[in-house]
VOGUPA-493674 format. One record per residue: residue number from 1; residue in one letter; y, x, z of N, C-alpha, C in turn; chain. Coordinates in pm, 1 decimal, padded with zeros to 6 digits, always signed. Atoms other than C-alpha are relative to their C-alpha. Last residue first. Layout:
BEGIN
- NUM,A,Y,X,Z,Y,X,Z,Y,X,Z,A
...
***
This chain:
BEGIN
- 50,Q,+00100.8,-00025.4,+00070.2,+00155.1,-00483.3,-00688.2,-00107.6,+00107.6,+00061.2,A
- 49,T,+00053.5,-00110.7,-00003.5,+00431.5,-00648.9,-00530.9,-00114.0,-00007.7,-00087.2,A
- 48,S,+00138.8,+00032.3,-00006.7,+00667.0,-00943.4,-00622.5,-00045.5,+00184.4,+00014.1,A
- 47,A,+00068.5,-00139.6,+00017.3,+01017.3,-00983.4,-00539.7,-00145.7,-00021.2,-00018.6,A
- 46,S,+00176.5,-00002.8,-00007.7,+01270.7,-01271.6,-00555.3,-00048.9,+00117.9,-00012.3,A
- 45,T,+00052.9,+00126.8,+00006.6,+01631.8,-01354.6,-00512.3,-00151.7,-00037.0,+00003.0,A
- 44,V,+00086.7,+00014.1,+00102.2,+01784.3,-01041.7,-00414.9,-00076.8,-00105.2,+00017.6,A
- 43,N,+00099.6,+00040.8,-00086.6,+02140.5,-01028.4,-00305.6,-00144.1,-00013.5,-00102.6,A
- 42,I,-00051.2,+00088.7,-00090.7,+02464.4,-00882.2,-00394.3,-00089.0,-00061.9,+00073.5,A
- 41,L,+00075.5,+00101.2,-00028.2,+02396.8,-00539.0,-00540.5,+00030.1,-00127.3,+00108.2,A
- 40,R,+00036.2,-00032.0,-00096.9,+02651.1,-00361.1,-00725.7,-00096.2,-00104.7,+00051.6,A
- 39,F,+00081.9,+00155.3,-00035.4,+02694.3,-00281.0,-01073.0,-00036.2,+00053.4,+00165.3,A
- 38,Y,+00140.5,-00000.8,-00073.1,+02952.9,+00003.6,-01145.2,-00064.0,-00129.1,+00025.7,A
- 37,K,+00021.9,+00080.2,-00140.3,+03230.7,+00004.8,-01403.5,-00132.4,+00019.3,+00061.8,A
- 36,K,-00142.7,-00034.7,-00072.3,+03316.9,+00281.1,-01671.4,-00025.6,-00103.5,+00123.2,A
- 35,A,-00120.2,+00093.3,-00045.8,+02977.8,+00243.0,-01795.4,+00102.6,+00019.1,+00064.4,A
- 34,K,-00111.0,-00032.3,+00037.7,+02768.4,+00537.3,-01890.9,+00117.7,-00079.7,-00017.6,A
- 33,S,-00110.5,+00061.4,+00094.6,+02504.6,+00446.5,-01677.7,+00104.7,+00077.7,-00069.6,A
- 32,K,+00021.8,-00022.4,+00165.2,+02248.6,+00692.3,-01556.6,+00077.7,-00064.9,-00051.5,A
- 31,L,-00027.1,-00137.1,+00045.9,+02410.4,+00718.8,-01169.3,-00015.7,+00015.6,-00177.0,A
- 30,N,-00175.7,-00078.0,-00001.7,+02497.0,+00370.3,-01185.2,-00031.8,+00132.1,-00011.6,A
- 29,F,-00040.7,+00035.7,+00092.7,+02097.5,+00278.6,-01247.6,+00149.2,+00024.4,-00036.3,A
- 28,A,+00066.1,-00051.6,+00098.0,+01975.3,+00471.2,-00964.8,+00071.2,-00032.5,-00164.2,A
- 27,E,-00054.0,-00144.4,+00019.6,+02213.0,+00348.4,-00739.5,-00055.3,+00062.8,-00098.7,A
- 26,V,-00107.6,+00028.1,+00055.8,+02095.3,-00009.5,-00855.0,+00075.6,+00140.5,+00013.9,A
- 25,A,+00001.2,+00035.7,+00155.7,+01746.5,+00078.1,-00824.4,+00139.2,-00004.2,-00048.5,A
- 24,E,-00008.1,-00135.4,+00083.5,+01798.5,+00245.3,-00471.0,-00002.7,-00026.3,-00164.3,A
- 23,K,-00101.2,-00108.6,-00029.8,+01934.2,-00068.3,-00312.2,-00005.6,+00107.6,-00102.1,A
- 22,A,-00102.1,+00049.3,+00096.8,+01646.7,-00301.2,-00493.5,+00136.1,+00085.4,+00030.8,A
- 21,A,+00055.0,-00035.0,+00116.0,+01393.2,-00066.3,-00310.4,+00123.8,-00059.9,-00097.8,A
- 20,E,-00025.3,-00133.8,+00040.6,+01578.7,-00078.3,+00019.5,-00020.6,+00042.0,-00151.5,A
- 19,Q,-00140.6,-00052.2,-00021.3,+01579.9,-00429.2,+00038.9,+00048.3,+00110.9,-00059.9,A
- 18,V,-00027.5,+00078.7,+00107.9,+01220.3,-00488.4,-00057.4,+00159.6,+00006.9,-00034.6,A
- 17,D,+00074.0,-00080.0,+00111.6,+01121.8,-00233.1,+00193.0,+00051.1,-00038.0,-00166.6,A
- 16,E,-00088.3,-00118.4,-00016.0,+01353.5,-00425.2,+00446.7,-00048.8,+00055.8,-00122.2,A
- 15,R,+00071.9,-00081.4,-00066.2,+01165.0,-00768.5,+00363.5,+00085.6,+00140.0,-00042.3,A
- 14,E,-00057.7,-00031.1,-00051.4,+01409.0,-01022.4,+00235.4,-00006.6,+00114.0,+00086.4,A
- 13,P,-00103.8,-00060.7,+00041.9,+01282.4,-01081.5,-00069.8,+00105.7,+00053.9,+00115.8,A
- 12,N,-00117.7,+00071.9,-00041.8,+00958.3,-01226.3,+00085.7,+00131.4,+00130.9,-00039.2,A
- 11,A,-00038.8,-00057.8,-00151.3,+00683.1,-01078.5,-00131.7,+00107.8,-00066.4,+00005.1,A
- 10,L,-00133.1,+00014.4,-00061.8,+00498.0,-01263.6,-00412.9,+00023.7,+00075.1,+00103.1,A
- 9,T,-00027.0,+00108.1,-00116.3,+00172.0,-01116.9,-00537.6,+00137.1,+00031.7,+00009.7,A
- 8,W,-00145.6,+00040.0,-00053.7,+00125.6,-00942.2,-00881.1,-00016.4,-00100.2,+00101.6,A
- 7,G,-00109.4,+00116.0,+00039.6,-00241.6,-00819.0,-00967.2,+00149.7,-00006.4,+00044.3,A
- 6,G,-00093.6,-00031.4,+00062.7,-00404.5,-00505.9,-00884.5,+00110.6,-00060.2,-00063.5,A
- 5,L,-00004.1,-00140.7,-00075.2,-00733.5,-00645.3,-00785.0,+00125.2,+00070.7,-00112.1,A
- 4,L,+00044.2,-00100.8,+00078.0,-00683.6,-01005.2,-00897.0,+00028.1,+00111.9,+00056.3,A
- 3,E,-00124.5,-00091.8,+00101.3,-00570.1,-01280.4,-00648.4,-00104.0,+00111.1,-00049.4,A
- 2,V,+00039.2,-00130.6,-00016.8,-00862.8,-01544.4,-00569.0,+00058.4,+00107.0,-00045.9,A
- 1,N,-00036.2,-00097.2,+00108.0,-00735.5,-01895.6,-00543.8,-00025.7,+00150.4,+00047.6,A
***
C-alpha cells in the first residue's frame, strides 16, 4: 500500500506529542465552554496524523 501525500496515518496514542495535544485540546475546550462542569482527559484510545 502506498500512502497518499497529505493523507491520514495512524499514530501511537501513547506518544508524548499525542498526549500533549490531547491535553491541550481538553484545556482549550474547557476555557471556551460555558458549562458549569469541566471535562477531563481520561485516556487516548486512537490517534492519526496528517
